[in-house]
N, C-alpha and C positions, 0 to 999 in steps of 0.2 A: 852175408850176415853183417848186421850194423854194429858198429862200435860206438860204445856210450863211454864218456868221460865221467867219473864220478869222484867225489871228495869225501873222504871220511877221516875224520880226525886231523883235518888239516893237511891230509895227505892225498894227492891225485892219483887215480888208477884209471886204465882204460880197460873196458870189459865189454866182450862181444855178447850178444843176445839173439834170440829170433826176432825176425820181422815182426813188428807190431807190439813187442814186449818192452820197448824202450821205457814207457812211462812207469811199467810195474817196478823195472829196474831202478829207476831214479827215486820212485817212492820207498823201495826196500833200502837203497842206499842212504836216503835221507833218515830213515829210522835208525841204521845203523851209526850214522854220523851223530846222530843225538847221543847215543850211548857212549861212543868214543870220545866225543868232545866232553862229556860229563867225567868220564874216566880220566881223561888228561887233565882236567881241571882239579880233580882230587888227588891224582896220584903224580901227575906231572909227565915229562917226556918218558916214553917206553918203547922197546922195540915194535916195528909194526906188526909183526905176528901175534905178540902177546896182546897188543891194544886190540886187534881184530878178534883174537879168541875171546878175551874178556867181554868186549861188546856183543859178540855172537851169543855167548852164554846168557848174558844179562836178557837179550832179547828172547832167547828160548826159554828162560825162566818166566817171562813176561807171557809168553805164548801159552806155556803149559797151563799157567794159573788161568787165562782167558778160555781155555779148551774146558777144563774143570767146570767153569760157571756156564759154559755152554751146555755141557752135558746134564748139569744140574737144572738148568731152564728147559732143555728139551724133555727131560723126565717130567718135571712138573706140567709142561705143556701136554704131555701124552695123557697124564692123570685128568687134567682138566677135560681134554677131548674126550676121554672114555665117560666121564661124569656127564657131559654134555650130550653124548650118545644115547646114554641110559635115559636120561631126562626126556630126550626126543623121542625115544622109542616108546613112550608111556610108562616106563619105570619111574620109580621115585627115589631121589636121593634123600636118605635119613636127615631129618631137620631137627635140631634139638634146640629148645627155647628154654633159657632159664630165665625166670621171672625176677624181678628186682621188687622186693618188698622193703618199704620203708621202716625205719626203727620206731615210727609212731604206730604203725599198724601192728608190729609185732608185740609192742608193749600192751596195747589193747587186747591183742588175743591172749596174751599172758594172764592179764587181769581177768578176762572171763573165764578162763580155765581154772584159775585158782578160786573164783567165785562158784563154779561148776562143782569143784571137788569139795568146797565147804557145804555147799548144798546137799550132796550126795552123803558127806560124812554125817551131816544132821539127821538126815533121812534113816541112815543106817542106825544112828544111835536112838532114834525114836522106835524103830521096828524091834531092835534088840531089848530096849530097857523096859 
């Protein structure tokens, strides 16, 4: 079983790992070292066990946040996949279009409506009078 020397927070550790996993261990140690070094800069010297605990908790928190984002992305991907399958199967996805009407057109229609109402009132007045 290979032994790998890693450095975390300025401290060296010798760790055993499975054959072929050395690079994964080095990558994980580098991530832990970044957190531990940040803690040492912010807090100063602390016991080894506390430094490793705090660095591990920071990484776990970051990992939990990433897992939440992955779940959200997977859910959205599943929705898009379902919509794509419906479309490919000949179904239709409801499409809603909202027209954009300029204020000039709205003003013109309002004026025409007012004129039509005035004409209707005039005709009614002549018929009743």
